[in-house]
N, C-alpha and C positions, 0 to 999 in steps of 0.2 A: 446218485446213479451216474454212471459214466456216459459220455457223449455217444459211444457206440451202442450201449444198451438202450438209451433213449431213442436212437435212430431205429434200432431193431424193433422196439415196441411200437413206435409210430408206424413203421412199415407193416407190421402185423395188423395193426388197427385199420390201416387203409385197405389192406387186402380183405379183411373181414367186412368192412363197410361196402366195398365194391361188390363182393359176393352177395351180400344181402340185398343190395340195390338191384342187382342183375336178375334175381330170382324171387320176385315178390309172391308168385303163386305157390312157392314151396310152403309158405306159412298160412295160406288161405284155408279157411274152414272147409272141411270135407263134408259132403252130404252124409247124413246119418238117418237111420230108420230104427224106431223103437217098437218092439212087439212085447206086450206083457206076457208073462209066463202062464197065466191062467185067466179064464173068463168065468164070471159067475152068472151068466145069463145068455140071452140070445144074440148079444152083440159084444164086440171087442173093438177098442179104438187103437188104430195104428197111427203112430206119430212119426214125424220126421222134421229135419231142419237143415239149414245151410244149403237149401236148394235154390235154384234161380227163381226170382219172382215170377209167379204165374206159370211155373214149369209143369207141364203135363206128365203124369206118371201112370203106370199100369200096375195094379196089384194082382198077383196070382195067389189064390188061396186053395191049398189042397187039404182035404179032410176026409173023414170016413165015408162021405157021400159023393166023393169026386172032386173035381177042380172047378173053381169059378174065377172069372176075370172081372176086374172092376177098374174103371178109369177114375182118376182124380186129378186135381190141380192144386199146386202149392199156392198159398196166399201171397199177397204183395211183399211180405217180408221173407218169403222162402220157407215158410213153415207149412207142415202137412199134418192134418188131423182127419182121419177117415174112419167112420164106423163101418165095420164089416159084420155082416150077419153070419152067425154060426149055424151049422146044421144039426146040432145036438151034441151029445156026449162024444168025446174022443180027442185025438191028437190032430192038430192042424199045423201046416207049414205055410208061412207067408213070405213072398218075395216081391220086391218092388223094383220096377225097371223104368228107365227114362225112355224118351220117345225113340231113341236110337237102338233100344233093346239092351242097353248096358245095365247090369244089376247094380242097384244102389244099396241094397241091404235087405235084411229080412230076419226071420226068426221063427220060433215055434211057440204055440200056446196049447193048453189043454182045457177042455170044457168038462168039468166034473159033474155038473148038475143038469 
């Protein structure tokens, strides 16, 4: 490899390293919310992760019988596991919001029985 190519490769590597060092949040885990697609009983578990430790959240659940709101708190590792009561057969929509009202995620599930 010529001296010029080595210098160019080194320069590119340094620019890449500087870019990665300047933006560590770019690769940080993003909060996620998991909603199962179906429930086989009177309860369904909503899961989440990559939240702040002890982060409070609000769950809004809309179903055939209206809308309910439920507060929850992530654990010390930023994980969320919340049992939500269903109101019977039908389609439900779940949305999870942080304390500032920013939507963290959500999904739909169906109760068939």
